FIDREN-216928 format. One record per residue: chain; residue in one letter; y, z, x of N, C-alpha, C in turn. Coordinates in nm, 2 decimals, m for minus. Layout:
// FIDREN-216928
+------+------+--------+--------+--------+--------+--------+--------+--------+--------+--------+
| unit | code |   n_yy |   n_zz |   n_xx |  ca_yy |  ca_zz |  ca_xx |   c_yy |   c_zz |   c_xx |
+------+------+--------+--------+--------+--------+--------+--------+--------+--------+--------+
|    A |    a |      Y |      Z |      X |      Y |      Z |      X |      Y |      Z |      X |
...
+------+------+--------+--------+--------+--------+--------+--------+--------+--------+--------+
This chain:
// FIDREN-216928
+------+------+--------+--------+--------+--------+--------+--------+--------+--------+--------+
| unit | code |   n_yy |   n_zz |   n_xx |  ca_yy |  ca_zz |  ca_xx |   c_yy |   c_zz |   c_xx |
+------+------+--------+--------+--------+--------+--------+--------+--------+--------+--------+
|    A |    m |   6.27 |   6.19 | m17.94 |   6.21 |   6.15 | m17.86 |   6.18 |   6.36 | m17.77 |
|    A |    k |   6.05 |   6.27 | m17.73 |   5.99 |   6.38 | m17.65 |   5.95 |   6.38 | m17.52 |
|    A |    h |   5.99 |   6.41 | m17.43 |   6.02 |   6.41 | m17.29 |   5.93 |   6.46 | m17.17 |
|    A |    e |   5.83 |   6.44 | m17.15 |   5.72 |   6.54 | m17.07 |   5.76 |   6.50 | m16.89 |
|    A |    v |   5.72 |   6.56 | m16.87 |   5.73 |   6.58 | m16.69 |   5.55 |   6.48 | m16.63 |
|    A |    v |   5.63 |   6.42 | m16.53 |   5.43 |   6.40 | m16.56 |   5.43 |   6.40 | m16.42 |
|    A |    e |   5.35 |   6.46 | m16.34 |   5.30 |   6.52 | m16.21 |   5.22 |   6.43 | m16.11 |
|    A |    p |   5.33 |   6.38 | m15.98 |   5.26 |   6.25 | m15.96 |   5.11 |   6.28 | m15.91 |
|    A |    d |   5.08 |   6.38 | m15.89 |   4.95 |   6.42 | m15.94 |   4.85 |   6.42 | m16.04 |
|    A |    d |   4.92 |   6.32 | m16.15 |   4.83 |   6.32 | m16.31 |   4.73 |   6.31 | m16.21 |
|    A |    a |   4.59 |   6.30 | m16.27 |   4.44 |   6.28 | m16.29 |   4.43 |   6.15 | m16.41 |
|    A |    k |   4.51 |   6.17 | m16.51 |   4.53 |   6.01 | m16.65 |   4.56 |   5.96 | m16.61 |
|    A |    l |   4.73 |   5.98 | m16.54 |   4.81 |   5.90 | m16.49 |   4.73 |   5.80 | m16.39 |
|    A |    t |   4.70 |   5.84 | m16.31 |   4.61 |   5.78 | m16.19 |   4.50 |   5.66 | m16.24 |
|    A |    a |   4.39 |   5.77 | m16.34 |   4.33 |   5.66 | m16.35 |   4.35 |   5.51 | m16.50 |
|    A |    l |   4.47 |   5.54 | m16.53 |   4.54 |   5.45 | m16.62 |   4.56 |   5.37 | m16.53 |
|    A |    l |   4.64 |   5.35 | m16.46 |   4.76 |   5.27 | m16.36 |   4.64 |   5.22 | m16.34 |
|    A |    r |   4.51 |   5.29 | m16.23 |   4.44 |   5.19 | m16.21 |   4.31 |   5.17 | m16.32 |
|    A |    q |   4.32 |   5.07 | m16.44 |   4.19 |   5.05 | m16.58 |   4.39 |   4.95 | m16.54 |
|    A |    c |   4.49 |   4.98 | m16.56 |   4.61 |   4.85 | m16.56 |   4.60 |   4.69 | m16.46 |
|    A |    r |   4.57 |   4.73 | m16.34 |   4.54 |   4.67 | m16.29 |   4.42 |   4.63 | m16.27 |
|    A |    p |   4.44 |   4.47 | m16.24 |   4.36 |   4.31 | m16.25 |   4.27 |   4.36 | m16.11 |
|    A |    a |   4.13 |   4.32 | m16.14 |   4.05 |   4.28 | m16.01 |   4.05 |   4.20 | m15.96 |
|    A |    a |   4.09 |   4.18 | m15.78 |   4.14 |   4.10 | m15.71 |   3.96 |   4.02 | m15.75 |
|    A |    p |   4.00 |   3.90 | m15.75 |   3.93 |   3.78 | m15.72 |   3.81 |   3.75 | m15.59 |
|    A |    p |   3.68 |   3.81 | m15.64 |   3.55 |   3.70 | m15.57 |   3.63 |   3.61 | m15.40 |
|    A |    l |   3.56 |   3.68 | m15.33 |   3.65 |   3.52 | m15.20 |   3.50 |   3.51 | m15.22 |
|    A |    p |   3.56 |   3.33 | m15.18 |   3.49 |   3.22 | m15.22 |   3.36 |   3.27 | m15.10 |
|    A |    p |   3.18 |   3.16 | m15.09 |   3.16 |   3.16 | m15.02 |   3.18 |   3.16 | m14.88 |
|    A |    g |   3.07 |   3.22 | m14.77 |   3.17 |   3.16 | m14.62 |   3.29 |   3.19 | m14.60 |
|    A |    f |   3.34 |   3.27 | m14.74 |   3.52 |   3.31 | m14.67 |   3.51 |   3.35 | m14.54 |
|    A |    q |   3.45 |   3.43 | m14.46 |   3.43 |   3.49 | m14.32 |   3.42 |   3.43 | m14.23 |
|    A |    q |   3.29 |   3.37 | m14.24 |   3.26 |   3.28 | m14.11 |   3.40 |   3.17 | m14.14 |
|    A |    a |   3.44 |   3.09 | m14.23 |   3.56 |   3.00 | m14.22 |   3.67 |   3.06 | m14.14 |
|    A |    v |   3.70 |   3.21 | m14.17 |   3.80 |   3.22 | m14.13 |   3.75 |   3.28 | m13.94 |
|    A |    w |   3.66 |   3.31 | m13.88 |   3.69 |   3.34 | m13.77 |   3.69 |   3.22 | m13.69 |
|    A |    r |   3.52 |   3.10 | m13.79 |   3.59 |   3.01 | m13.71 |   3.74 |   2.88 | m13.62 |
|    A |    r |   3.82 |   2.96 | m13.71 |   3.91 |   2.86 | m13.79 |   4.07 |   3.00 | m13.68 |
|    A |    i |   3.97 |   3.10 | m13.63 |   4.03 |   3.17 | m13.51 |   3.96 |   3.15 | m13.36 |
|    A |    q |   3.85 |   3.12 | m13.37 |   3.80 |   3.05 | m13.23 |   3.82 |   2.91 | m13.19 |
|    A |    r |   3.90 |   2.80 | m13.32 |   3.98 |   2.73 | m13.27 |   4.05 |   2.70 | m13.19 |
|    A |    d |   4.14 |   2.80 | m13.31 |   4.30 |   2.84 | m13.24 |   4.29 |   2.85 | m13.09 |
|    A |    q |   4.23 |   3.02 | m13.09 |   4.18 |   3.01 | m12.99 |   4.11 |   2.94 | m12.81 |
|    A |    a |   4.04 |   2.88 | m12.83 |   4.07 |   2.71 | m12.82 |   4.11 |   2.62 | m12.77 |
|    A |    q |   4.25 |   2.63 | m12.82 |   4.32 |   2.47 | m12.78 |   4.32 |   2.43 | m12.62 |
|    A |    s |   4.30 |   2.30 | m12.65 |   4.35 |   2.22 | m12.54 |   4.44 |   2.26 | m12.45 |
|    A |    p |   4.42 |   2.22 | m12.32 |   4.56 |   2.19 | m12.29 |   4.67 |   2.11 | m12.33 |
|    A |    a |   4.59 |   2.02 | m12.32 |   4.70 |   1.95 | m12.40 |   4.87 |   1.99 | m12.54 |
|    A |    t |   4.73 |   2.06 | m12.60 |   4.78 |   2.13 | m12.72 |   4.92 |   2.30 | m12.70 |
|    A |    e |   4.83 |   2.29 | m12.60 |   4.90 |   2.41 | m12.55 |   5.05 |   2.29 | m12.55 |
|    A |    w |   5.02 |   2.23 | m12.42 |   5.17 |   2.19 | m12.39 |   5.25 |   2.07 | m12.51 |
|    A |    v |   5.18 |   2.07 | m12.60 |   5.30 |   2.04 | m12.72 |   5.34 |   2.13 | m12.76 |
|    A |    a |   5.23 |   2.24 | m12.73 |   5.34 |   2.41 | m12.82 |   5.45 |   2.41 | m12.78 |
|    A |    l |   5.46 |   2.40 | m12.64 |   5.53 |   2.48 | m12.53 |   5.68 |   2.35 | m12.53 |
|    A |    v |   5.63 |   2.24 | m12.53 |   5.76 |   2.12 | m12.58 |   5.82 |   2.16 | m12.70 |
|    A |    d |   5.77 |   2.16 | m12.75 |   5.77 |   2.25 | m12.94 |   5.90 |   2.35 | m12.90 |
|    A |    q |   5.81 |   2.48 | m12.88 |   5.91 |   2.56 | m12.85 |   6.05 |   2.58 | m12.77 |
|    A |    l |   6.09 |   2.49 | m12.71 |   6.13 |   2.45 | m12.63 |   6.28 |   2.35 | m12.70 |
|    A |    v |   6.20 |   2.26 | m12.76 |   6.29 |   2.19 | m12.86 |   6.32 |   2.29 | m12.96 |
|    A |    d |   6.24 |   2.40 | m13.01 |   6.35 |   2.48 | m13.11 |   6.41 |   2.56 | m13.02 |
|    A |    w |   6.41 |   2.55 | m12.94 |   6.50 |   2.67 | m12.83 |   6.60 |   2.58 | m12.85 |
|    A |    l |   6.59 |   2.44 | m12.75 |   6.79 |   2.38 | m12.80 |   6.78 |   2.37 | m12.90 |
|    A |    l |   6.68 |   2.38 | m13.03 |   6.87 |   2.28 | m13.07 |   6.87 |   2.41 | m13.25 |
|    A |    r |   6.92 |   2.53 | m13.17 |   7.03 |   2.64 | m13.22 |   7.09 |   2.56 | m13.17 |
|    A |    p |   7.23 |   2.63 | m13.28 |   7.36 |   2.55 | m13.29 |   7.38 |   2.59 | m13.12 |
|    A |    r |   7.39 |   2.71 | m13.03 |   7.44 |   2.72 | m12.98 |   7.45 |   2.68 | m12.84 |
|    A |    w |   7.27 |   2.63 | m12.87 |   7.28 |   2.55 | m12.72 |   7.26 |   2.41 | m12.75 |
|    A |    t |   7.27 |   2.39 | m12.87 |   7.33 |   2.28 | m12.89 |   7.48 |   2.25 | m12.89 |
|    A |    l |   7.55 |   2.33 | m12.90 |   7.65 |   2.27 | m12.87 |   7.69 |   2.29 | m12.70 |
|    A |    a |   7.64 |   2.40 | m12.66 |   7.64 |   2.39 | m12.50 |   7.61 |   2.26 | m12.37 |
|    A |    c |   7.47 |   2.18 | m12.47 |   7.37 |   2.01 | m12.46 |   7.48 |   1.97 | m12.38 |
|    A |    i |   7.53 |   1.91 | m12.52 |   7.61 |   1.79 | m12.61 |   7.75 |   1.83 | m12.50 |
|    A |    t |   7.83 |   1.99 | m12.46 |   7.90 |   1.97 | m12.40 |   7.86 |   1.93 | m12.28 |
|    A |    v |   7.77 |   1.98 | m12.19 |   7.76 |   1.92 | m12.08 |   7.70 |   1.75 | m12.04 |
|    A |    l |   7.60 |   1.75 | m12.12 |   7.64 |   1.62 | m12.18 |   7.72 |   1.50 | m12.09 |
|    A |    i |   7.84 |   1.51 | m12.23 |   8.00 |   1.47 | m12.22 |   8.08 |   1.48 | m12.09 |
|    A |    l |   8.06 |   1.62 | m12.05 |   8.11 |   1.64 | m11.92 |   8.06 |   1.60 | m11.83 |
|    A |    m |   7.90 |   1.57 | m11.83 |   7.85 |   1.49 | m11.67 |   7.80 |   1.31 | m11.72 |
|    A |    g |   7.87 |   1.28 | m11.85 |   7.91 |   1.12 | m11.82 |   8.04 |   1.09 | m11.78 |
|    A |    g |   8.14 |   1.17 | m11.85 |   8.28 |   1.17 | m11.83 |   8.24 |   1.19 | m11.63 |
|    A |    l |   8.22 |   1.31 | m11.54 |   8.23 |   1.23 | m11.46 |   8.13 |   1.16 | m11.41 |
|    A |    a |   8.04 |   1.12 | m11.41 |   8.01 |   0.97 | m11.38 |   8.09 |   0.88 | m11.42 |
|    A |    g |   8.11 |   0.88 | m11.58 |   8.29 |   0.78 | m11.52 |   8.42 |   0.75 | m11.47 |
|    A |    v |   8.42 |   0.86 | m11.42 |   8.52 |   0.89 | m11.32 |   8.47 |   0.82 | m11.14 |
|    A |    l |   8.34 |   0.88 | m11.09 |   8.28 |   0.84 | m10.97 |   8.26 |   0.69 | m11.00 |
|    A |    s |   8.26 |   0.63 | m11.11 |   8.21 |   0.50 | m11.11 |   8.35 |   0.44 | m11.06 |
|    A |    s |   8.48 |   0.42 | m11.15 |   8.56 |   0.40 | m11.18 |   8.65 |   0.44 | m11.03 |
|    A |    t |   8.60 |   0.51 | m10.93 |   8.65 |   0.59 | m10.81 |   8.60 |   0.44 | m10.68 |
|    A |    a |   8.46 |   0.40 | m10.71 |   8.45 |   0.36 | m10.65 |   8.47 |   0.18 | m10.66 |
|    A |    a |   8.49 |   0.17 | m10.78 |   8.50 |   0.06 | m10.86 |   8.70 |  m0.01 | m10.79 |
|    A |    a |   8.78 |   0.09 | m10.78 |   8.86 |   0.08 | m10.78 |   8.95 |   0.09 | m10.59 |
|    A |    k |   8.79 |   0.19 | m10.50 |   8.81 |   0.16 | m10.39 |   8.78 |   0.04 | m10.43 |
|    A |    q |   8.66 |  m0.08 | m10.44 |   8.62 |  m0.23 | m10.36 |   8.75 |  m0.25 | m10.35 |
|    A |    a |   8.80 |  m0.26 | m10.49 |   8.87 |  m0.35 | m10.57 |   9.05 |  m0.37 | m10.42 |
|    A |    a |   9.11 |  m0.24 | m10.42 |   9.16 |  m0.19 | m10.33 |   9.12 |  m0.24 | m10.19 |
|    A |    r |   9.00 |  m0.27 | m10.14 |   8.95 |  m0.33 | m10.00 |   8.96 |  m0.49 |  m9.99 |
|    A |    e |   8.95 |  m0.49 | m10.13 |   8.95 |  m0.67 | m10.15 |   9.06 |  m0.73 | m10.11 |
|    A |    r |   9.16 |  m0.66 | m10.18 |   9.31 |  m0.67 | m10.17 |   9.37 |  m0.70 | m10.07 |
|    A |    y |   9.35 |  m0.57 |  m9.98 |   9.38 |  m0.59 |  m9.85 |   9.33 |  m0.69 |  m9.77 |
|    A |    l |   9.19 |  m0.68 |  m9.79 |   9.17 |  m0.88 |  m9.74 |   9.22 |  m0.94 |  m9.75 |
|    A |    a |   9.29 |  m1.00 |  m9.88 |   9.33 |  m1.11 |  m9.93 |   9.44 |  m1.08 |  m9.82 |
|    A |    v |   9.51 |  m1.06 |  m9.82 |   9.64 |  m1.01 |  m9.77 |   9.65 |  m1.01 |  m9.59 |
|    A |    v |   9.55 |  m0.98 |  m9.56 |   9.55 |  m0.92 |  m9.39 |   9.52 |  m1.09 |  m9.36 |
|    A |    a |   9.34 |  m1.13 |  m9.39 |   9.31 |  m1.20 |  m9.40 |   9.20 |  m1.26 |  m9.49 |
|    A |    p |   9.37 |  m1.38 |  m9.49 |   9.32 |  m1.49 |  m9.65 |   9.19 |  m1.59 |  m9.70 |
|    A |    n |   9.22 |  m1.65 |  m9.53 |   9.03 |  m1.67 |  m9.51 |   8.98 |  m1.64 |  m9.53 |
|    A |    q |   8.91 |  m1.55 |  m9.50 |   8.81 |  m1.46 |  m9.44 |   8.74 |  m1.40 |  m9.64 |
|    A |    v |   8.81 |  m1.34 |  m9.74 |   8.80 |  m1.38 |  m9.84 |   8.75 |  m1.46 |  m9.92 |
|    A |    r |   8.55 |  m1.44 |  m9.98 |   8.48 |  m1.54 | m10.07 |   8.53 |  m1.55 | m10.18 |
+------+------+--------+--------+--------+--------+--------+--------+--------+--------+--------+
């Protein structure tokens, strides 16, 4: 087997590689104008679209695993705190009613 050392600047190799490369298909007519129209349309977004994009980014940020876990934890703690505060108020009201029933039984409705 014959081994040839090929230089990186070999003209024959470069010509052969260019022949083997498939030709790029031509772009459809009006392609560049369509691209520029899309770019201009995207740059001229309405405020509502920007608001939707902002909400979408916020949702993406919140749905990351660590933030999702943190949000769920905060919601559970807030729910527990609300339950404790609600039950404390209900217990105080029941204690007041029992006290009034003992002290002034005729005044309790």
